[in-house]
C-alpha positions as CSV (number, residue, x, y, z in Angstrom):
1,M,-4.1,-12.6,-2.0
2,V,-2.9,-9.8,0.2
3,A,-3.1,-12.0,3.3
4,S,-0.9,-14.5,1.5
5,V,1.7,-11.7,0.8
6,A,1.4,-10.5,4.4
7,R,2.6,-13.9,5.6
8,Q,5.9,-13.4,3.8
9,R,6.4,-9.6,3.6
10,P,5.3,-6.6,5.6
11,V,2.2,-4.9,4.1
12,A,0.7,-1.5,4.8
13,V,-2.1,0.8,3.8
14,L,-1.7,4.5,2.7
15,T,-5.0,6.2,2.4
16,N,-6.2,9.7,1.7
17,N,-9.1,9.0,4.0
18,G,-9.0,10.5,7.5
19,P,-8.1,8.8,10.8
20,L,-11.5,7.3,11.2
21,M,-10.7,5.0,8.3
22,A,-7.5,3.8,10.1
23,Q,-9.7,3.0,13.1
24,A,-12.3,1.2,10.9
25,I,-9.9,-1.0,8.8
26,P,-9.6,-3.7,11.4
27,R,-13.4,-4.2,11.1
28,I,-13.4,-3.8,7.3
29,I,-10.6,-6.3,6.6
30,P,-10.1,-8.3,9.8
31,A,-8.2,-11.1,7.9
32,L,-5.3,-8.7,7.5
33,F,-4.9,-8.1,11.2
34,P,-2.5,-8.2,13.0
35,A,-0.4,-7.7,9.8
36,L,-1.7,-4.1,9.5
37,E,-1.4,-3.3,13.1
38,N,0.2,0.2,13.3
39,R,0.6,0.1,9.5
40,V,-2.4,2.0,8.3
41,L,-1.2,5.5,7.4
42,C,-3.5,8.5,6.6
43,S,-1.9,10.9,4.2
44,G,-3.2,14.0,6.0
45,M,-1.2,12.9,9.1
46,L,1.9,12.7,6.8
47,G,1.5,16.3,5.7
48,G,-0.3,16.0,2.4
49,R,-2.3,13.7,0.1
50,K,-1.5,11.1,-2.5
51,P,-0.1,11.7,-5.2
52,Q,2.3,14.2,-3.5
53,V,5.8,12.7,-3.5
54,D,6.5,13.8,0.1
55,V,3.5,11.7,1.3
56,Y,5.2,8.5,0.0
57,A,8.5,9.5,1.5
58,Q,6.9,10.2,4.9
59,A,5.1,6.8,4.7
60,L,8.3,5.0,3.9
61,A,10.1,6.7,6.8
62,R,7.3,5.7,9.2
63,L,7.3,2.1,8.0
64,G,11.1,1.8,7.9
65,A,10.9,0.8,4.2
66,R,13.0,1.6,1.2
67,A,11.3,3.0,-1.9
68,A,13.3,0.7,-4.3
69,A,12.1,-2.4,-2.3
70,T,8.4,-1.3,-2.0
71,L,5.5,-2.1,-4.2
72,F,2.6,0.3,-4.1
73,V,-0.8,-0.5,-5.7
74,D,-3.8,1.9,-6.1
75,D,-6.9,2.0,-8.2
76,L,-6.1,5.6,-9.3
77,F,-3.3,5.9,-11.9
78,V,-2.4,9.4,-10.7
79,N,-1.5,7.9,-7.3
80,V,0.6,5.3,-9.0
81,Q,2.4,8.0,-10.9
82,G,3.1,9.8,-7.6
83,A,4.5,6.6,-6.1
84,R,6.7,6.1,-9.1
85,R,8.1,9.6,-8.9
86,A,8.9,8.8,-5.2
87,G,10.9,5.8,-6.4
88,L,8.5,3.0,-5.5
89,H,7.5,0.2,-7.8
90,A,3.8,0.9,-8.5
91,D,0.9,-0.4,-10.5
92,T,-2.8,0.2,-11.0
93,V,-5.1,-2.4,-9.5
94,R,-8.8,-2.2,-9.8
95,D,-10.0,-5.8,-9.1
96,A,-8.8,-9.2,-8.0
97,R,-7.6,-10.2,-11.5
98,S,-5.3,-7.1,-11.8
99,M,-4.1,-7.6,-8.2
100,R,-3.2,-11.2,-9.0
101,R,-1.4,-10.1,-12.2
102,V,0.7,-7.5,-10.3
103,L,1.6,-9.8,-7.4
104,V,2.7,-12.5,-9.8
105,R,4.7,-10.1,-11.8
106,Y,6.6,-9.0,-8.7
107,G,7.1,-12.6,-7.5
108,L,4.9,-12.1,-4.5
109,L,2.3,-14.7,-5.5
110,G,2.6,-18.0,-7.3
111,S,1.2,-18.0,-10.8
112,G,-0.9,-21.1,-10.2
């Protein structure tokens, strides 16, 4: 589903994991590369951790994105709340079914 979205819109990853995760992601989810090339951001390198509002602002600045035009998904509601406080559209996603529901709701994936 994310690969489908990546063909039409830019995608990125914001993680509280360290830089080793950013290096490992190409091996973990190779189907999303090159869409994620230089678009995996580690919160510590942005000066904090999710759900701090400044982390989302720094991520948006690095990606050249606007909060009002950005959808953030996370499995932890506290991180979703932080993203919402930063002005992003945000929702909790814990599995493929909830991911599909959110992407359809935002018009990023067909309902069929």
